[in-house]
matplotlib code that plots the C-alpha trace (Angstrom):
import matplotlib.pyplot as plt

x = [-41.4, -39.5, -40.1, -40.9, -40.4, -41.5, -40.1, -42.1, -41.6, -43.5, -47.2, -50.3, -52.2, -51.6, -53.6, -52.8, -56.3, -55.1, -52.9, -53.7, -54.3, -54.8, -51.8, -53.1, -49.9, -50.5, -54.1, -53.1, -50.1, -52.2, -54.8, -52.0, -50.3, -53.6, -54.3, -50.9, -50.9, -54.4, -53.0, -50.3, -47.6, -45.3, -45.2, -44.5, -45.0, -43.3, -44.2, -41.4, -43.9, -45.6, -42.8, -39.4, -37.7, -38.1, -35.9, -33.4, -33.0, -32.4, -28.7, -29.5, -32.4, -30.5, -27.5, -29.8, -31.4, -28.0, -27.0, -30.3, -32.6, -36.4, -36.6, -35.2, -38.1, -39.9, -37.2, -38.1, -36.2, -36.6, -35.0, -32.8, -31.7, -32.6, -34.7, -36.4, -36.0, -37.8, -41.1, -43.7, -43.8, -46.9, -49.0, -47.0, -43.7, -45.0, -46.4, -43.1, -41.0, -43.4, -43.3, -46.9, -47.6, -43.9, -43.0, -39.2, -38.7, -36.3, -36.4, -36.7, -34.3, -35.5, -33.2, -34.3, -32.2, -32.3, -32.9, -36.4, -39.3, -40.8, -44.3, -47.1, -50.0, -48.1, -44.5, -42.2, -38.7, -38.1, -35.1, -37.3, -66.4, -66.7, -70.3, -70.6, -73.2, -76.2, -77.6, -81.0, -79.7, -81.0, -79.5, -81.1, -82.2, -80.5, -81.4, -78.1, -76.3, -78.7, -76.7, -74.2, -72.1, -68.3, -68.0, -70.0, -69.7, -70.9, -71.5, -73.3, -72.8, -69.8, -70.6, -73.5, -71.5, -70.4, -67.2, -69.1, -71.6, -68.8, -66.7, -69.6, -70.6, -67.1, -67.0, -70.5, -69.3, -66.0, -67.9, -69.8, -66.7, -65.9, -62.5, -63.1, -61.0, -62.2, -60.9, -61.1, -60.8, -61.7, -59.0, -60.1, -60.1, -60.7, -60.9, -57.8, -59.3, -62.5, -60.5, -57.9, -54.9, -52.7, -53.9, -51.9, -51.4, -50.9, -53.3, -53.3, -54.7, -57.3, -56.1, -59.4, -61.5, -60.4, -60.7, -60.8, -58.1, -58.1, -56.5, -56.5, -55.7, -53.8, -54.1, -50.8, -48.9, -50.5, -49.6, -46.0, -45.6, -47.1, -44.7, -41.8, -42.6, -42.4, -39.5, -37.2, -36.0, -34.8, -33.3, -29.6, -30.0, -31.8, -30.7, -31.9, -34.0, -35.8, -36.6, -37.9, -40.1, -41.5, -42.2, -44.0, -46.3, -47.2, -48.1, -51.6, -54.9, -55.4, -52.4, -53.6, -57.0, -55.6, -53.0, -55.7, -57.9, -55.1, -55.0, -58.8, -59.0, -56.3, -58.5, -61.6, -59.9, -57.1, -58.2, -55.0, -52.2, -54.1, -57.8, -58.0, -57.8, -60.9, -64.6, -65.8, -64.2, -66.0, -65.2, -65.8, -65.9, -65.2, -68.0, -70.6, -68.8, -65.5, -67.4, -69.3, -66.1, -64.3, -67.0, -67.4, -63.7, -63.7, -66.2, -64.5, -61.1, -62.6, -64.1, -60.7, -58.9, -61.4, -61.4, -57.9, -55.3, -52.2, -51.7, -50.5, -53.2, -53.6, -54.7, -51.2, -49.6, -52.0, -49.6, -49.5, -53.3, -53.7, -51.7, -54.3, -57.3, -58.1, -58.0, -60.3, -62.7, -62.8, -63.4, -66.3, -67.8, -67.4, -69.0, -72.1, -72.6, -75.2, -74.1, -70.7, -71.3, -73.8, -74.1, -75.2, -76.4, -75.9, -77.8, -79.1, -82.8, -82.3, -83.7, -80.3, -78.6, -81.7, -81.8, -78.2, -78.6, -81.6, -79.2, -76.6, -79.1, -80.0, -76.3, -75.3, -78.3, -77.4, -74.0, -75.5, -75.2, -78.8, -78.6, -78.7, -79.7, -80.4, -79.3, -80.6, -78.1, -78.3, -82.1, -83.3, -85.7, -89.0, -88.5, -91.0, -92.5, -89.4, -90.4, -87.4, -88.8, -85.5, -85.6, -89.3, -88.6, -85.6, -87.6, -90.6, -88.3, -86.5, -89.7, -91.1, -88.0, -88.2, -91.9, -91.1, -88.7, -89.2, -90.9, -87.7, -85.9, -89.0, -88.7, -85.2, -84.4, -84.1, -82.7, -82.7, -79.8, -80.6, -78.6, -76.4, -75.5, -71.8, -69.5, -68.9, -65.2, -63.6, -64.5, -66.9, -68.9, -68.9, -70.2, -73.2, -74.1, -76.3, -78.3, -81.5, -81.2, -84.3, -83.1, -82.8, -79.4, -79.7, -79.2, -80.0, -82.2, -79.5, -78.6, -75.2, -73.1, -70.3, -70.9, -69.1, -70.4, -69.1, -71.8, -71.3, -72.3, -69.0, -67.1, -69.4, -68.9, -65.1, -65.5, -67.8, -65.1, -63.8, -65.8, -64.5, -62.6, -62.7, -64.4, -64.0, -65.9, -64.0, -64.4, -65.5, -68.9, -71.9, -70.7, -72.9, -70.6, -73.4, -75.5, -72.6, -71.6, -75.2, -75.7, -72.5, -73.4, -76.9, -75.6, -73.1, -75.7, -78.1, -75.5, -75.4, -72.3, -72.4, -71.9, -71.4, -72.2, -71.0, -70.1, -67.5, -69.2, -70.6, -73.3, -73.9, -77.5, -77.3, -80.7, -82.4, -80.8, -81.6, -85.2, -85.2, -83.3, -81.7, -80.9, -77.2, -76.8, -75.8, -75.8, -74.1, -72.7, -69.5, -71.1, -68.4, -70.5, -71.5, -68.0, -66.5, -69.1, -68.5, -64.7, -65.0, -67.2, -64.8, -61.8, -63.6, -64.8, -61.4, -58.6, -60.5, -62.1, -59.6, -59.4, -61.0, -63.6, -61.0, -58.9, -61.9, -62.9, -59.4, -59.6, -63.0, -61.6, -58.8, -61.4, -63.1, -60.1, -60.5, -58.3, -60.4, -62.9, -60.2, -59.0, -62.5, -63.4, -60.1, -60.7, -64.2, -62.8, -60.1, -62.8, -64.7, -61.6, -60.9, -64.3, -63.2, -61.2, -64.3, -67.0, -67.4, -67.1, -68.3, -67.4, -69.1, -66.3, -66.4, -65.7, -62.1, -60.8, -62.2, -61.0, -57.4, -57.5, -58.7, -55.9, -53.5, -54.6, -54.2, -50.7, -49.8, -51.0, -48.9, -45.7, -46.3, -46.8, -43.8, -41.7, -42.9, -42.7, -39.6, -38.9, -41.8, -44.5, -47.7, -50.5, -51.9, -54.9, -52.7, -51.0, -54.5, -55.4, -52.2, -52.8, -54.7, -55.8, -57.5, -58.7, -60.4, -60.6, -63.2, -62.9, -66.3, -66.6, -68.8, -68.0, -67.2, -63.9, -63.5, -64.8, -62.4, -59.4, -60.4, -60.6, -57.2, -55.8, -57.3, -55.7, -52.4, -52.7, -53.6, -50.7, -48.3, -49.7, -49.0, -52.7, -53.6, -57.3, -58.8, -61.5, -63.2, -67.0, -68.3, -71.7, -74.8, -73.6, -75.8, -73.8, -74.7, -78.4, -78.7, -81.0, -82.7, -83.2, -81.0, -79.6, -78.9, -77.5, -74.9, -73.9, -73.7, -71.4, -69.2, -68.8, -67.2, -63.6, -63.8, -64.9, -62.2, -59.6, -60.6, -60.4, -57.0, -55.2, -56.4, -58.2, -57.7, -61.3, -64.2, -67.9, -70.2, -73.6, -76.3, -78.3, -81.6, -85.1, -85.8, -83.3, -82.1, -83.6, -84.7, -83.3, -85.2, -83.8, -80.3, -80.5, -81.5, -78.6, -76.1, -77.4, -78.3, -76.2, -75.2, -74.6, -71.4, -69.3]
y = [91.0, 88.1, 84.4, 82.5, 78.7, 76.5, 72.9, 70.7, 67.2, 64.3, 65.1, 63.4, 66.6, 70.3, 71.1, 68.0, 66.6, 63.1, 62.5, 60.8, 64.3, 67.5, 69.9, 73.4, 75.1, 73.4, 74.5, 78.1, 78.2, 76.8, 79.6, 82.3, 81.1, 81.1, 84.6, 86.0, 84.2, 85.5, 89.0, 88.5, 86.9, 84.5, 81.5, 77.9, 75.0, 71.6, 68.4, 65.8, 63.0, 64.5, 66.4, 64.9, 66.0, 69.7, 68.8, 66.8, 69.4, 72.4, 72.4, 74.4, 72.1, 68.9, 69.9, 70.9, 67.5, 65.7, 67.7, 68.2, 65.6, 66.0, 66.8, 70.2, 71.0, 73.1, 75.1, 78.5, 80.2, 83.7, 84.2, 81.2, 82.5, 80.5, 82.7, 80.1, 76.5, 74.2, 76.0, 77.7, 81.5, 83.5, 85.6, 88.8, 87.2, 85.6, 89.0, 90.7, 88.2, 88.2, 92.0, 92.4, 95.4, 95.6, 99.1, 98.9, 96.0, 94.2, 90.5, 89.3, 86.4, 83.8, 80.8, 78.0, 75.2, 72.5, 69.8, 71.2, 68.9, 69.6, 68.9, 68.0, 65.5, 62.9, 64.1, 61.3, 60.7, 57.6, 56.5, 55.3, 18.4, 20.3, 20.4, 19.2, 20.7, 18.2, 17.1, 18.4, 21.9, 24.8, 28.3, 31.1, 34.3, 37.1, 40.7, 42.1, 40.3, 41.6, 44.0, 44.8, 48.0, 48.0, 48.3, 46.2, 46.7, 44.0, 45.2, 44.1, 42.9, 40.6, 36.9, 37.2, 35.7, 38.8, 37.1, 34.0, 36.1, 38.3, 35.3, 33.5, 36.6, 37.1, 33.4, 33.9, 36.9, 35.2, 32.1, 34.4, 35.6, 38.7, 39.7, 40.2, 41.5, 40.7, 43.0, 42.8, 45.9, 44.0, 44.0, 40.4, 39.4, 35.7, 35.8, 33.6, 31.1, 30.8, 30.1, 27.9, 30.0, 32.7, 36.1, 39.1, 42.8, 42.2, 41.1, 37.3, 35.0, 32.4, 29.4, 27.4, 30.2, 31.7, 35.4, 35.9, 37.6, 38.6, 41.2, 41.8, 45.3, 44.3, 47.2, 46.5, 46.1, 49.3, 51.2, 49.9, 51.1, 54.4, 54.9, 53.9, 56.5, 59.2, 57.8, 56.5, 59.9, 61.0, 57.7, 58.3, 62.1, 62.5, 60.8, 57.2, 58.2, 60.8, 58.4, 56.0, 58.8, 59.5, 55.8, 55.6, 58.5, 56.9, 53.5, 54.3, 53.1, 56.5, 55.9, 52.3, 53.5, 56.3, 54.0, 51.5, 54.3, 55.4, 52.0, 51.9, 55.1, 54.0, 50.9, 53.1, 55.7, 53.8, 53.0, 51.7, 50.3, 48.2, 47.8, 48.8, 45.2, 44.2, 44.4, 44.3, 45.1, 43.6, 44.9, 42.4, 45.3, 45.5, 45.1, 47.9, 50.3, 50.2, 50.4, 53.5, 55.1, 54.2, 55.5, 58.7, 59.5, 60.8, 63.4, 64.3, 64.6, 66.8, 69.1, 69.2, 70.1, 72.8, 74.3, 73.5, 76.2, 74.1, 73.0, 69.5, 67.0, 63.4, 63.1, 64.0, 67.2, 69.3, 69.6, 65.8, 65.7, 68.4, 66.4, 63.7, 66.2, 64.9, 61.3, 61.8, 63.8, 61.1, 58.4, 60.4, 60.7, 56.9, 56.0, 58.2, 57.2, 54.4, 53.6, 52.7, 51.5, 49.1, 48.6, 45.1, 44.9, 41.3, 40.0, 36.8, 36.2, 37.4, 40.5, 41.8, 41.7, 43.0, 45.9, 46.5, 46.7, 49.1, 51.4, 50.9, 51.7, 55.0, 56.0, 55.2, 56.9, 60.0, 60.2, 59.8, 56.0, 55.2, 52.4, 49.5, 45.9, 43.4, 39.8, 37.6, 34.8, 31.3, 31.0, 27.5, 26.1, 24.7, 21.5, 19.7, 17.7, 15.8, 16.1, 17.9, 20.5, 22.4, 22.9, 23.8, 26.4, 27.9, 28.1, 29.8, 32.3, 33.3, 33.8, 35.9, 38.1, 38.5, 39.3, 42.1, 43.9, 47.7, 49.3, 51.1, 47.7, 46.2, 48.9, 47.7, 44.8, 41.7, 38.2, 35.2, 32.6, 29.2, 27.6, 24.8, 21.5, 22.3, 25.2, 27.4, 26.9, 26.1, 26.8, 23.9, 25.0, 28.6, 27.4, 25.8, 28.8, 30.5, 27.3, 25.9, 22.2, 20.4, 17.1, 16.9, 15.4, 12.0, 11.7, 9.6, 10.3, 12.3, 9.8, 8.5, 11.7, 11.4, 13.9, 15.3, 17.7, 21.2, 23.7, 27.4, 27.1, 25.3, 28.5, 30.7, 28.6, 29.1, 32.9, 33.3, 31.9, 35.5, 38.6, 40.9, 41.1, 42.0, 39.5, 40.3, 38.4, 38.7, 37.5, 38.3, 39.9, 37.6, 34.8, 35.7, 37.7, 39.9, 36.8, 35.1, 38.3, 39.0, 35.4, 35.5, 38.9, 37.7, 34.5, 36.4, 39.0, 36.2, 34.9, 38.2, 39.7, 43.4, 43.4, 46.1, 44.8, 47.1, 47.0, 48.8, 47.5, 50.3, 47.8, 46.4, 45.5, 44.8, 46.3, 44.2, 41.1, 41.6, 42.9, 43.5, 44.5, 42.8, 44.4, 43.8, 44.4, 47.8, 48.0, 50.6, 51.2, 52.9, 54.7, 56.0, 58.9, 59.9, 59.3, 61.5, 64.2, 64.3, 64.3, 67.2, 69.2, 68.6, 69.8, 72.9, 73.7, 73.3, 73.7, 76.1, 78.2, 81.1, 81.0, 83.6, 82.6, 82.0, 79.8, 77.8, 77.2, 75.8, 73.6, 72.3, 71.5, 69.3, 67.6, 66.4, 64.3, 60.5, 59.6, 61.8, 59.0, 56.5, 58.6, 59.2, 55.5, 54.5, 56.9, 55.5, 51.9, 52.8, 54.0, 50.8, 48.7, 50.6, 49.5, 45.8, 46.4, 46.0, 44.4, 42.2, 44.1, 42.1, 43.6, 42.7, 43.9, 45.0, 42.7, 41.6, 44.5, 47.1, 45.1, 45.0, 48.7, 49.3, 47.2, 49.1, 52.3, 50.7, 49.6, 53.1, 54.5, 51.9, 52.9, 56.6, 56.2, 53.9, 56.6, 59.4, 57.5, 55.4, 53.1, 54.4, 51.9, 52.2, 50.1, 50.8, 49.4, 47.1, 45.7, 44.9, 43.2, 41.1, 40.0, 36.6, 37.1, 40.4, 39.8, 36.8, 36.9, 34.6, 34.0, 33.3, 31.5, 29.2, 25.5, 26.4, 26.5, 30.2, 31.4, 29.0, 30.2, 33.9, 33.2, 31.5, 34.6, 36.8, 34.6, 34.9, 38.7, 38.7, 36.5, 38.9, 41.6, 39.2, 38.6, 34.9, 34.0, 32.2, 30.1, 29.6, 29.3, 27.5, 29.1, 28.0, 24.5, 22.2, 19.2, 20.0, 20.4, 17.0, 17.9, 15.2, 17.3, 15.8, 19.2, 20.3, 16.8, 17.2, 20.6, 19.1, 16.4, 19.0, 20.8, 17.9, 18.4, 22.1, 21.6, 19.0, 21.4, 24.1, 21.7, 20.2, 23.0, 26.3, 26.2, 24.8, 25.6, 25.1, 25.5, 24.5, 26.1, 24.4, 26.2, 26.9, 26.7, 30.2, 33.0, 33.5, 37.0, 38.2, 37.5, 34.2, 32.8, 34.0, 32.5, 29.1, 29.4, 30.1, 27.4, 24.5, 21.4, 21.6, 18.5, 19.3, 17.3]
z = [-9.3, -7.6, -8.1, -4.9, -4.9, -2.0, -1.8, 0.6, 2.1, 0.6, 1.0, -0.3, -0.7, -0.4, 2.7, 4.7, 4.8, 3.9, 7.0, 10.3, 11.6, 9.6, 10.0, 10.8, 9.4, 6.0, 5.9, 6.7, 4.4, 1.5, 2.0, 2.3, -0.9, -2.8, -1.5, -2.6, -5.9, -6.6, -6.4, -9.0, -6.9, -8.8, -6.4, -7.3, -4.9, -5.3, -3.4, -3.0, -3.6, -6.6, -8.4, -7.4, -10.6, -9.5, -6.5, -8.5, -11.2, -8.8, -7.7, -4.5, -3.4, -4.3, -2.3, 0.6, 0.7, 0.7, 3.8, 5.7, 4.3, 4.0, 7.8, 6.9, 4.5, 3.6, 1.8, 0.4, -2.4, -3.7, -7.1, -6.3, -2.9, 0.2, 2.5, 4.9, 5.9, 8.3, 8.5, 6.3, 5.7, 6.7, 4.4, 5.0, 4.2, 1.0, -0.1, 0.7, -1.2, -4.2, -4.3, -3.4, -1.1, 0.1, 1.2, 0.9, -1.5, 0.9, 1.2, 4.8, 5.5, 8.1, 8.1, 10.5, 12.0, 9.2, 11.8, 12.5, 11.7, 8.3, 9.4, 7.1, 7.0, 5.1, 5.5, 6.6, 7.5, 5.4, 7.5, 9.8, -13.1, -16.3, -17.4, -21.1, -23.4, -23.4, -26.7, -25.7, -24.6, -26.6, -26.7, -24.8, -26.5, -24.5, -24.9, -23.6, -26.5, -29.2, -31.5, -28.7, -29.0, -28.9, -25.1, -22.5, -18.8, -16.3, -12.8, -9.6, -6.1, -5.5, -5.9, -8.3, -11.2, -13.1, -14.2, -15.5, -17.4, -18.9, -19.9, -21.4, -23.3, -24.6, -25.8, -27.5, -29.4, -30.4, -31.6, -33.9, -35.6, -33.5, -32.1, -28.4, -25.5, -22.0, -19.4, -15.6, -13.4, -10.3, -7.5, -6.8, -10.4, -11.2, -15.0, -15.3, -12.8, -14.9, -18.1, -16.4, -17.6, -16.3, -17.3, -16.2, -16.9, -20.6, -23.3, -23.3, -26.0, -24.8, -26.8, -26.5, -28.1, -31.4, -31.5, -27.7, -25.6, -21.9, -19.8, -16.0, -14.7, -11.6, -9.2, -7.6, -10.8, -12.2, -9.0, -9.1, -12.7, -11.8, -8.9, -11.1, -13.7, -11.0, -9.0, -11.7, -13.0, -9.6, -8.4, -8.0, -8.0, -4.7, -1.4, -1.0, 2.1, 0.1, -2.7, -0.1, 1.3, -2.1, -2.7, 0.7, -0.1, -3.4, -1.8, -0.6, -2.1, -3.8, -6.0, -6.7, -7.8, -10.0, -11.6, -12.5, -13.8, -16.1, -17.7, -17.9, -19.8, -22.2, -23.1, -23.6, -25.8, -27.6, -31.1, -32.5, -30.4, -27.8, -28.6, -32.3, -33.4, -31.3, -32.4, -28.8, -25.4, -22.4, -18.9, -16.0, -13.6, -9.9, -7.2, -7.2, -4.9, -6.9, -10.2, -9.3, -8.0, -11.2, -13.5, -11.5, -11.7, -15.3, -14.4, -11.2, -12.9, -15.6, -12.9, -11.2, -14.4, -15.1, -11.6, -10.2, -9.6, -9.9, -6.3, -5.4, -4.9, -4.2, -7.8, -8.8, -10.1, -12.1, -14.9, -15.3, -15.3, -17.8, -20.3, -20.1, -20.5, -24.0, -23.0, -20.0, -22.1, -24.6, -21.9, -20.5, -24.0, -24.6, -21.3, -21.9, -25.5, -25.7, -29.3, -27.9, -24.4, -22.7, -19.0, -17.9, -14.2, -12.9, -9.9, -8.3, -7.7, -4.1, -2.5, -1.4, -4.8, -6.6, -4.2, -4.9, -8.7, -8.1, -6.4, -9.0, -11.7, -10.1, -9.5, -13.1, -14.6, -12.5, -14.2, -17.7, -18.2, -19.0, -21.6, -19.1, -19.2, -16.4, -16.1, -13.3, -13.0, -11.5, -11.5, -10.4, -13.0, -11.9, -9.8, -12.0, -9.2, -8.2, -4.5, -3.1, -0.6, -0.6, -4.4, -4.2, -1.5, -3.4, -6.6, -4.9, -3.0, -6.2, -8.2, -5.4, -5.5, -9.3, -9.1, -6.5, -8.9, -8.7, -11.7, -12.7, -13.3, -15.0, -17.6, -18.6, -20.9, -18.6, -19.1, -16.8, -16.9, -15.5, -12.6, -14.0, -12.4, -11.9, -11.3, -14.3, -14.7, -18.0, -21.6, -21.9, -18.9, -20.1, -23.6, -21.8, -19.6, -22.1, -22.9, -21.4, -20.5, -21.4, -19.8, -16.1, -14.9, -13.4, -9.7, -6.6, -3.6, -1.9, 0.8, 1.6, 1.7, 4.2, 7.1, 10.1, 12.7, 12.2, 13.4, 13.7, 17.4, 18.1, 16.9, 19.0, 22.1, 21.8, 21.1, 24.1, 26.5, 26.6, 27.5, 24.8, 21.5, 17.9, 15.5, 11.8, 9.1, 5.8, 2.3, -1.2, -1.6, -2.0, 0.3, 3.2, 5.5, 6.8, 7.8, 9.5, 11.4, 12.4, 13.7, 15.7, 17.2, 18.1, 19.7, 21.9, 22.9, 23.8, 26.2, 28.0, 26.4, 25.3, 21.5, 18.9, 15.4, 12.6, 8.9, 6.8, 3.7, 1.5, 0.4, 3.9, 4.9, 8.6, 9.5, 6.8, 8.1, 11.8, 11.5, 15.3, 18.4, 21.5, 24.8, 24.6, 20.9, 19.4, 15.7, 13.5, 10.1, 9.0, 6.0, 3.8, 2.7, 6.2, 7.6, 4.9, 5.4, 9.2, 8.6, 6.2, 8.5, 11.4, 9.4, 8.1, 11.6, 13.2, 10.8, 8.5, 11.3, 10.9, 7.1, 4.8, 2.2, -0.4, 1.9, 3.0, -0.7, -1.3, 1.8, 0.7, -2.8, -1.2, 1.0, -2.2, -3.1, -3.3, -0.4, 2.0, 2.1, 3.0, 5.9, 7.2, 7.1, 8.6, 11.6, 12.1, 11.9, 14.5, 16.9, 16.5, 17.1, 20.4, 21.8, 21.7, 24.8, 26.9, 24.7, 21.7, 18.4, 15.4, 12.0, 8.8, 6.6, 3.0, 0.0, -0.4, -2.4, 0.0, 3.0, 1.8, 1.1, 4.6, 6.0, 3.9, 5.5, 8.9, 8.0, 6.8, 10.1, 12.0, 10.1, 10.7, 14.4, 14.7, 12.9, 15.1, 18.5, 17.9, 20.8, 23.0, 23.8, 21.7, 20.3, 16.8, 15.1, 13.0, 16.2, 17.6, 14.4, 14.5, 18.1, 18.0, 21.6, 20.7, 17.2, 15.6, 11.8, 10.2, 6.5, 4.9, 1.6, -0.5, -1.4, -5.0, -6.9, -7.4, -4.0, -2.3, -4.4, -3.7, 0.0, 0.0, -1.8, 1.0, 3.6, 1.9, 1.9, 5.6, 6.5, 4.7, 7.0, 9.9, 10.5, 10.9, 10.2, 13.2, 11.4, 8.1, 7.5, 4.4, 3.9, 2.0, 1.4, -0.6, 0.5, 4.1, 3.2, 1.5, -1.5, -3.5, -6.6, -9.3, -10.3, -6.8, -6.0, -8.7, -7.3, -3.8, -4.9, -6.6, -3.3, -1.5, -2.8, -2.0, 1.6, 2.0, 0.6, 3.1, 6.0, 5.0, 3.4, 4.9, 8.2, 11.7, 12.6, 10.1, 10.3, 7.4, 7.1, 5.0, 2.4, 4.0, 2.5, 3.9, 4.1, 7.7, 8.1, 11.5, 15.0, 15.5, 12.3, 13.1, 16.6, 14.9, 12.5, 15.3, 17.7, 15.4, 15.1, 11.4, 9.4, 7.4, 5.0]

ax = plt.figure().add_subplot(projection="3d")
ax.plot(x, y, z, "-o")
ax.set_aspect("equal")
plt.show()
């Protein structure tokens, strides 16, 4: 029996489902190869992006690449002899070469012109004011810190204070003589900002707290290290253009997620080198969508290892995964063991974030993570008759939200953490977070704040001067992007403009924010689950139509890969962008990490189209996003230290992609609301430097929206928000 080897161009996955368009010949070839292999054929398949060493170590293949480059791939060898180049063999040829049902045993030769395109979904020609602890403060009794296990995870909607709670918990444990490692797996990590020191992708001692160390799993650094491990062995052996092609195929968000996951599993399973010295490891995890994805990966990868057949996948070569089988199995065991792992769901006393942790509770319980605790952060204590109507309204609203908790959350251990007078930045402030202040801070009646007029309506007036365009509200989760996007869309629709309001946020709540309809307003949601399902169904109905049952099963397996969702969401996003040619499209985008991954997908598409079309005129989604006449990016933030720093980081990332934000919105500002409550007054004064920083350092246009006594839910409330003259600092 002969040995057949197929050397392919750089692909993300075996069947091509991860490209801008699914390649039918790849789908068919994958099914044919699986058919022949299943009948005893000795066939090996090598992907330039996943297994470059196989190319570099084969003299025939290496010489071929130096002469023809990857555009000449695929290359098929039978017992080391070249039998086909430039295209994929069909089922009968594979069977004949493998000695399966071959009448005369002869090997058919079929040499193509090596300048023919290699094809493939991802194949590319790479040429182309610190708050001090008050004397009267008393420590809180917190259930989630009662006899904690070794691993604690903090998760919840972005902006609820997960980082502050995780950092304060780490300090609490360290103050009690424990050795603690605090880890962030959030793409928009701000652990270093909270402690006021630089924390990177290496364990860093926190000097101000004995026994405490911190680590940030930087997704980009992890991905770069992952790429280097694959590319380094073949650098200098393969042509530079092929090394560049491999690097490009390993530059997507799928690689970033898997690289971060590798480091995550090492921390969960390593008992000696890295984490063995620590009594507790606390994970300040990513926003809910990322967290669920991260925690589901161990089970998904275990299934893939058990069921996979050795084909290339966006998860990497199967052989590489198989070496990690024991590590992944141990990670799954640790996550599901309540004696080792505790999940802490963090929320604010707001209906949206409480609804979010309810969904998270169900999703985590479904994958076996049932030992959960709830922390409601930033709860305003009773106003105690100080006469501030805003404080009274906030307190009432929060207590009503807590009282309406669903029974499934009421059954979990629950803690409430009081709102403090200043931002929780620095060790002193973190030390005070888990205390209850018996003394109310002194303040004045709230008059005398310097004000300027910066209403949201001024931005909307300027937007309405055109009759179409793309408006994207971006920022970290929890800053109110959904409310701002909905208010802008409602205001434009009220002025007679056709408007499409949509979200790419997996945790978006547009319908709950609007609570009504308008004649000119169309509302939709790019649901990742639904978009992925529709994409899978379309591919199976078209590219998989002619496949047999075994071939369809293989295609379905590849369509379960992590990057399938990214492709599906990107395609839906591209369709929405195209509508902005003749109407206003307002996008409530996902939290920062998701948004940047989406823009990364857009950039990958741009590079692929540019490579294929060369000098021909074309317009890609990225080009539309880069055009300030077509796209207006509005950065939404809060007047607090960390949110402003995070928004500035987002702006920097956008500028690197040649996208210049059009305006900033500072939302839910206490300074603009002029409270008289002493506690709220102190928080309002602390906002002033942050608002000034936004106006002077980051934005040409700024709107400042006051914190309202009632949440702006429903079209009338959104109309008032968009049309009111807002007093802003």
